[in-house]
C-alpha positions as CSV (number, residue, x, y, z in Angstrom):
1,M,-112.0,47.6,-34.4
2,S,-109.7,46.4,-37.1
3,G,-109.2,42.9,-38.3
4,K,-107.1,42.2,-35.1
5,S,-110.4,42.2,-33.1
6,F,-110.2,38.4,-32.8
7,L,-107.5,39.0,-30.2
8,L,-110.2,40.5,-27.9
9,Y,-112.8,38.7,-25.8
10,Q,-116.2,39.0,-27.5
11,K,-119.3,37.8,-25.7
12,R,-121.0,35.0,-27.6
13,N,-123.1,33.5,-24.7
14,S,-121.5,30.0,-25.1
15,W,-121.4,27.3,-22.6
16,L,-117.7,27.9,-22.0
17,E,-118.3,31.6,-21.0
18,R,-120.5,30.5,-18.2
19,W,-117.7,28.6,-16.5
20,D,-116.3,30.0,-13.3
21,P,-113.0,31.8,-14.2
22,R,-111.1,30.0,-11.4
23,M,-112.2,26.7,-12.7
24,K,-111.2,27.7,-16.3
25,I,-107.7,28.5,-15.1
26,L,-107.5,25.2,-13.0
27,A,-108.8,23.2,-16.1
28,V,-106.3,24.9,-18.4
29,L,-103.5,24.0,-16.0
30,L,-104.6,20.3,-15.7
31,F,-105.3,19.8,-19.4
32,G,-102.0,21.5,-20.3
33,A,-100.1,19.3,-17.9
34,A,-101.8,16.3,-19.5
35,L,-100.7,17.4,-23.0
36,L,-97.2,17.8,-21.8
37,L,-97.1,14.4,-20.1
38,T,-98.8,12.4,-22.5
39,H,-96.5,10.0,-24.4
40,S,-99.3,8.1,-26.5
41,P,-100.0,9.3,-30.0
42,E,-103.6,8.1,-29.8
43,L,-104.4,9.9,-26.5
44,K,-102.6,13.1,-27.5
45,T,-104.6,13.2,-30.8
46,A,-107.8,12.6,-28.8
47,Q,-106.9,15.6,-26.6
48,L,-106.4,17.9,-29.5
49,L,-109.7,16.7,-31.0
50,I,-111.4,17.6,-27.7
51,L,-109.9,21.2,-27.9
52,I,-111.1,21.6,-31.4
53,A,-114.6,20.4,-30.4
54,L,-114.5,22.9,-27.5
55,W,-113.6,25.5,-30.0
56,G,-116.8,24.8,-31.8
57,V,-118.9,24.7,-28.6
58,A,-117.4,28.2,-27.7
59,K,-118.9,29.6,-31.0
60,L,-115.5,30.9,-32.1
61,S,-114.6,31.5,-35.7
62,W,-113.2,28.6,-37.6
63,R,-111.4,31.0,-39.8
64,V,-109.4,32.2,-36.8
65,L,-108.7,28.7,-35.9
66,V,-107.3,27.9,-39.4
67,F,-105.3,31.1,-39.3
68,T,-103.8,30.3,-35.9
69,L,-102.7,26.8,-37.0
70,L,-101.4,28.1,-40.4
71,S,-99.3,30.8,-38.5
72,L,-97.6,27.9,-36.8
73,S,-96.9,25.9,-40.1
74,L,-93.2,26.8,-40.3
75,F,-92.6,25.9,-36.7
76,F,-94.4,22.5,-37.3
77,A,-92.3,21.8,-40.3
78,S,-89.1,22.6,-38.6
79,T,-90.0,20.4,-35.6
80,M,-91.0,17.5,-37.9
81,I,-87.6,17.7,-39.7
82,Y,-85.7,18.1,-36.4
83,Q,-87.4,15.1,-34.8
84,A,-87.1,12.9,-37.9
85,L,-83.4,13.5,-38.0
86,L,-82.8,13.3,-34.3
87,V,-84.7,10.0,-33.5
88,T,-83.3,7.1,-35.6
89,S,-83.3,3.4,-35.1
90,A,-82.1,0.6,-37.3
91,G,-84.5,-0.8,-39.6
92,D,-87.1,1.9,-39.3
93,V,-85.6,4.4,-41.9
94,M,-88.4,5.6,-44.2
95,I,-86.4,8.2,-46.4
96,T,-82.7,8.4,-47.0
97,W,-81.4,11.5,-48.5
98,G,-77.6,11.6,-48.7
99,P,-76.2,11.5,-45.0
100,L,-79.7,12.3,-43.8
101,H,-82.1,9.5,-42.5
102,F,-85.7,10.2,-41.8
103,S,-87.1,7.4,-39.4
104,R,-90.6,6.3,-38.6
105,P,-90.2,6.8,-34.8
106,G,-88.9,10.3,-35.4
107,A,-91.7,11.2,-37.7
108,I,-94.2,9.9,-35.0
109,K,-92.3,11.9,-32.3
110,G,-92.5,15.0,-34.6
111,I,-96.2,14.6,-35.1
112,M,-96.7,14.4,-31.3
113,M,-94.7,17.4,-30.7
114,C,-96.7,19.4,-33.2
115,E,-99.9,18.2,-31.7
116,Q,-98.6,19.3,-28.3
117,I,-97.7,22.8,-29.5
118,A,-101.0,23.2,-31.3
119,G,-102.9,22.0,-28.2
120,I,-101.2,24.4,-25.9
121,V,-102.0,27.3,-28.3
122,L,-105.6,26.3,-28.6
123,L,-105.9,25.9,-24.9
124,L,-104.6,29.4,-24.2
125,S,-106.7,30.8,-27.0
126,L,-109.9,29.2,-25.6
127,L,-109.1,30.7,-22.2
128,V,-108.4,34.3,-23.4
129,R,-111.2,34.4,-25.9
130,T,-113.9,33.0,-23.8
131,T,-113.2,35.0,-20.6
132,S,-113.2,38.7,-20.2
133,P,-109.9,40.2,-18.9
134,I,-111.6,41.4,-15.7
135,L,-113.0,38.0,-14.9
136,L,-109.8,36.4,-15.7
137,A,-107.8,38.8,-13.5
138,E,-110.3,38.3,-10.7
139,G,-110.2,34.6,-10.9
140,L,-106.3,34.5,-11.0
141,E,-106.1,36.7,-8.0
142,I,-108.4,34.6,-6.0
143,L,-106.4,31.5,-6.9
144,L,-103.1,33.2,-5.9
145,K,-104.5,34.8,-2.7
146,P,-102.7,32.3,-0.4
147,L,-99.4,33.7,-1.6
148,K,-100.2,37.1,0.1
149,K,-99.3,35.5,3.3
150,W,-95.7,35.5,2.0
151,R,-96.0,39.2,1.2
152,L,-96.0,38.6,-2.5
153,P,-97.6,41.4,-4.6
154,V,-100.3,39.2,-6.1
155,H,-102.7,42.0,-6.8
156,E,-100.1,44.1,-8.5
157,A,-98.8,41.2,-10.7
158,V,-102.4,40.3,-11.7
159,M,-103.1,43.9,-12.5
160,M,-100.1,44.1,-14.8
161,F,-101.1,40.8,-16.5
162,S,-104.7,42.2,-17.0
163,I,-103.4,45.5,-18.4
164,A,-100.9,43.7,-20.7
165,L,-103.9,41.5,-22.0
166,R,-105.8,44.6,-22.7
167,F,-103.0,46.5,-24.4
168,L,-102.1,43.7,-26.8
169,P,-105.0,44.2,-29.3
170,I,-104.5,48.0,-28.9
171,L,-100.9,47.9,-29.8
172,M,-101.7,45.5,-32.7
173,E,-104.2,48.0,-34.1
174,E,-101.7,50.8,-33.6
175,F,-99.0,48.8,-35.4
176,D,-101.3,48.2,-38.3
177,K,-101.9,52.0,-38.7
178,I,-98.3,52.8,-38.5
179,R,-97.6,50.0,-41.2
180,K,-100.2,51.5,-43.5
181,A,-98.8,55.0,-43.0
182,Q,-95.2,53.7,-43.8
183,L,-96.5,52.0,-46.9
184,A,-98.2,55.2,-48.1
185,R,-94.8,56.9,-47.8
186,G,-93.0,54.2,-49.7
187,G,-91.5,52.5,-46.6
188,G,-92.3,49.4,-44.6
189,F,-91.8,45.7,-45.5
190,H,-92.9,45.6,-49.1
191,R,-89.5,46.6,-50.5
192,K,-87.3,43.9,-51.9
193,G,-84.1,42.7,-50.2
194,I,-83.4,41.7,-46.7
195,T,-81.4,44.8,-45.8
196,S,-84.1,47.1,-47.1
197,R,-86.8,45.3,-45.1
198,F,-84.7,45.3,-42.0
199,S,-84.0,49.1,-42.3
200,G,-87.8,49.5,-42.3
201,V,-88.2,47.9,-39.0
202,M,-87.0,50.8,-36.8
203,P,-89.3,53.5,-38.4
204,M,-92.2,51.3,-37.5
205,L,-91.2,50.3,-34.0
206,M,-90.2,53.5,-32.7
207,P,-93.6,55.3,-33.0
208,L,-95.1,52.1,-31.5
209,F,-92.8,52.3,-28.5
210,V,-93.5,56.0,-28.0
211,M,-97.3,55.4,-28.3
212,S,-97.1,52.6,-25.8
213,I,-95.3,54.9,-23.2
214,L,-97.8,57.7,-23.8
215,R,-100.7,55.2,-23.2
216,A,-99.1,53.9,-20.1
217,K,-98.6,57.4,-18.8
218,D,-102.2,58.3,-19.3
219,L,-103.3,55.1,-17.6
220,A,-101.1,55.9,-14.7
221,V,-102.6,59.4,-14.4
222,A,-106.1,58.1,-14.6
223,M,-105.4,55.5,-11.8
224,E,-103.8,58.1,-9.5
225,S,-106.8,60.6,-10.1
226,R,-109.1,57.9,-8.8
227,C,-106.9,57.3,-5.7
228,Y,-105.9,53.8,-6.7
229,Q,-104.1,52.2,-3.8
230,G,-103.8,48.6,-4.8
231,D,-106.0,46.0,-3.1
232,E,-105.9,47.8,0.2
233,G,-109.5,48.3,1.6
234,R,-110.9,47.0,-1.7
235,T,-113.9,44.6,-1.7
236,P,-114.9,42.2,-4.4
237,I,-117.7,43.3,-6.8
238,R,-118.6,39.7,-7.6
239,I,-119.0,36.7,-5.4
240,Y,-118.0,33.5,-7.3
241,R,-119.6,30.2,-6.5
242,F,-118.8,26.8,-8.1
243,R,-121.8,25.2,-9.9
244,L,-122.3,21.7,-11.0
245,S,-120.9,22.3,-14.4
246,D,-117.7,23.6,-12.9
247,Y,-117.3,20.5,-10.8
248,A,-117.9,18.4,-13.9
249,V,-115.1,20.3,-15.8
250,F,-112.7,19.9,-12.9
251,T,-113.5,16.2,-12.7
252,F,-113.0,15.7,-16.4
253,S,-109.8,17.6,-16.5
254,L,-108.4,15.7,-13.4
255,A,-109.6,12.4,-14.9
256,N,-107.8,13.3,-18.2
257,L,-104.6,14.0,-16.3
258,L,-104.7,10.8,-14.1
259,F,-105.6,8.7,-17.2
260,I,-102.2,9.2,-18.8
261,F,-100.6,7.4,-16.0
262,V,-102.7,4.1,-16.5
263,W,-102.8,4.2,-20.3
């Protein structure tokens, strides 16, 4: 695999990998709701530190963590500036630059927004990088199984989610190959000028689009040749049972969500 292999699940035999996939999804939903509803800077910072600690427990690469956060740096900066200008109050202005006033409440609100964005990104990264796509799809389908009573295509939707998750690193690798091929021919994004770089987008996207269509066609033929008929008549290959650690994770996630209402 290429350098984009960090987008794939890699077995590391960590504690997080042994969690039940259903419980992982529930824990992500509860913890994500707590991140969005928390209005205390101290509590939001503590939640972000917990996610960073879980990253270490999952034995994931710290270089990937730094790269993930740095990729959001421009978004963090724009959020900080926007909040500092938007939230103003008399007597709390820290910096005045012409007609612009940067206030202390706005800066605190901007930091909280940045922590919230980073927390959601880390939360989803932990879920994807510590759970195989097959287990993640099975867990999601089991949780959404009650919706089948309303004739909703749960299995088909989960199947599309699983295929998209598997195709993402493959498409990234194909894009990297196309980019290197374009650079070898004197094209790509390395040329100076916005117009020149923008004109190099289509020669890179069109081959990627064609390859994705061809891969989807091959996948459809393979599924039809194996007489794939959805979940009709299919039985699960794995039987999931909650363990003590799963109940502990659910209790902690629920307590974290309820604690923000009494903080």
